[in-house]
N, C-alpha and C positions, 0 to 999 in steps of 0.2 A: 093401843100405841105399840108400834114394833120398830126395831132398829134396822139400819142398813149401812153398808160400806160400799162406796163406789170407787173403783180403781181408776187410775189415770186412763186406761184404755176404754173406759165406760162400762166395764162389767160391774154389775150390782149384785151384792149378796144380802139378802135379808136375814135377820137373826132376832132371837128372843133369848133373854137370860132365862136359865132353867127355873121352873116352879114359881114364877111371879105373874102378876096379871097385866103389867105393862113394862116396856123397856124404853128408856129415854137416853140415848147417847149424848154426851156433852163435848167430848174432845178426843182428838186423835194425834198421836205423834208420828215421826217419819218411819217408825218401825211397824206401823200398822196396828199398834196397841190402842184400844179405845176404852175410855172410862165413861161412866154414866150412872144413872139412878133408876131404881125399880120401885115397885109398890112396897117393898120392905127393907131394902138395903141398897148399897151402891155396888158396882161391879167393875172389874177390869177384864176385858176381852182381849186375848192374845191374838196375834196375827194368824195363827193356825185354828182359831175359833174356839179354843178353850176358855172358859169362864172362871174367874176367881172372885169369890165373894168378898166384899169390903163392908165391914160392919164394925164400927168403933165399940169396944166392950162397954156395956152399960147404957149405950145411947138408945134413944127412942127412934131416931131416924139418922141415916148417914147418906150424904150426898157427895159424890165425887165429880168435880167440875173441870179440872185441868190435869194434863200429864205431860211431862217433858220427855226428851230422847233418853234420858237416864232411868226412866221408869219411875221418877218421883211424882207423886200424886198430891194435888191440893184439893181440899173440900171442906165440908162443914158438917157438924153433927149437932142434933138437939138433945138436951138433957130432959129429965123428967118434968122440969118447970117450963119447957117449951123454949128455953134460951139457946141460941146457936153459938157454937164455938168453932174456931178454925183448927184444921189439922193438916200436917204434912206426913205423908206415908212414903218411906223410901222403898226401894226395890226389894229389900228384904222382908218387908212388912212391918217395920218399926215405925211407930207413930210418934210424932211431936205435936203437942197441942198448944194452942196460943189464942190470945184474945187482944183486940184493940184496947188500949187503956181506958177510953172513954165510951166503950160499947155498953148499952143498957143491959140490965139484968132482969127485965120482965119478959113475959111471954111474947115470943115472935121477935124479940130484940136480940142484939148480939153481933157476932163477927162471921162473915161469909167470904172466904177466899174464892176467886173465880178463875184465875189463870196462873200458871207458873211457866217461866222461860227456861232456856238451857242452863243459865247460871244458877237457877234455883231461886230467883226473885219471885216473890208471889204478890199478886195484886188482887184486891177485893174491895168489899164495902162492909160498913157496919151501921147498925141503927142505934142511936144514942138513947138516952132515958126518956126523950120526948118523941122517939120513933122517927127521927129525921135521919136521912142517909148521909154518910161521909165516905170518902175514899181512904185506902191505905195501901202502902207498899212495904213488904217485909223483905229485908235482904238475907242472903244466905247465912249470915252469922246469927240471925234472929232478931235483929233490931227492926222495930216496927215504927213506920212514920205515917201519921194520919194527915190527910190534906183535904182541902176543899178548893174548887175553882173560885176565883174572884167573883163576887156578885151572887153566889149561890144562896138560894132561898130553901130549896128542897133537893138535897141529894146530890152526891157524886157517885152514880151507881153503875153497876154492870160494866166495869172497865176491862180492857184487854191490855197486854203487855208484849212487847217484841223483844228480840234478843239483845237489844242495845239498852234495855231499861226504859224505853219510852212507853208511856201510858196513854190510852185514850178512854174517854168515858163520856158521860152526859150529866147535865144538871138543869135545874129550873130556876129562873130569876124571880124577883118579887112580883113581877107581872105574869108568873106562871109560863113564860115562853121558854121552850127547851132550846139548849145550846149543846154543842159537843165541845170537848176540851182535849188538848195534848199537853202532857206533862213530860218534860224531857228528864234525862237521867240526873240532872243537877237539881231537879225540883221546881224549875220554872214552868208556869202553867200559861198556856196560850188558849184563848177561846177560838173555836172554829165555827164560823158562820158562813154558809155559802151566800155570796152576794145576791140579794133580791129574794131569798127564801124567807118563809115565815118561821120556820123551825129547822134545826139541824140536829141529827142524831148520828153518832159514830158507833160502828159495831166491830170493825176489824182494822188491825195495822200489820204491816209486814216489816221486815228487818231493814228496808230502805226508807222507811217512814211514810210509805203511802197508806192512806186511810180510806176506807169505804164506810158508806152509811146511807142514810135517806134523808131527804128534805121534804118539808111541807111547802106546797106552792101557795102564794099569797091569796089566790082565789079558790082554793080547795084542791084536793088530790096530792099526790106525792111523786117523788122521782128518786131514783138511785144516783149516788155520786161516787167518784173517786177523786181524791185530793193527793197531789204529789208532795214531796218533802219540801218543795219551794212554795207551796200554798196555791197552786193552780188547780181548779176544779174542772172535771168533765163530767157530763151526764152518763150514767150507765143505763142502757136500754136493752131490752129483750128483742128477739128476732121475731116474735109473734105478738098479735095484739094483746094488750093486757090492761088491767085496772090498777096497776101499781107494781113496782119492782123494789125489792129490798135486799141489796148486797149485804151479807153478813161476815164474810171473811175474805182475806186476800193473801196470797203468797207472792213469790217473786215473778210468777208468770201468769197467774190466773186469778179470777174472782168468782166466788160462789155465793149462792143466796137462794131466794125464792120469789115468786111473783103470783099475783092473782090473775087468772084468765077473765074473760068478759062475763063469765058466769060466777065469778068470784070463788073458783076452786083454786087450791094452792098447788103449785108445781115448783120443782127445784130447777136450778140452772148452774152451769159453769161456763165462764166466758174467758 
């Protein structure tokens, strides 16, 4: 596994963090700074290609998942018991550690921050003592709010947050059907289901409230979608024949993601 960065003009630069067996980028800010995970630690890659090792002292594993334009990094580390804890690393390298109040304390349980916005709000998920997923939002003062979408049976996991404090994520109901949700800055949660779809999963949200993700078709197969802030859905399609398209992120002008070709090989796209 190797990393790459693609500029707006289409130029692609491949990269590997030094001295590790794999490089997995997770996020990029508008300054071109990239954070991610390797086989032994997390990393920060500056726009000039310089790598900075990120390893929480005493941790077994350190994962960096999100970075904002101030250089603040959100991520998680595991301790010797295999429990995950959240961290915030400021641009000077100072760490702040935190846990969701109801996070479990057994192996593989705990707190995992996923994204951080420009205001320093952090969104993520935690596994409780029964290993069920729940969501959380941590404000810049350190106050942490746990939440679940209404009707959740298993998880409010892998969320994203925009600059207005709106959060998207996914959950399963008692029938194991997957739904997306939108949580506004006031804490009100709305389920997102594309009409006629068997399942709906959301992966990205921009500062205008547009959401992208993938839906399962009633009779098999999947399709990408974009949902505007008024709740209107449109299908996202690739310009080449494919076996499925998965939009994963959206900014104010473009959608990015990946798709399967007819031989089920994976390719990236920007639209």
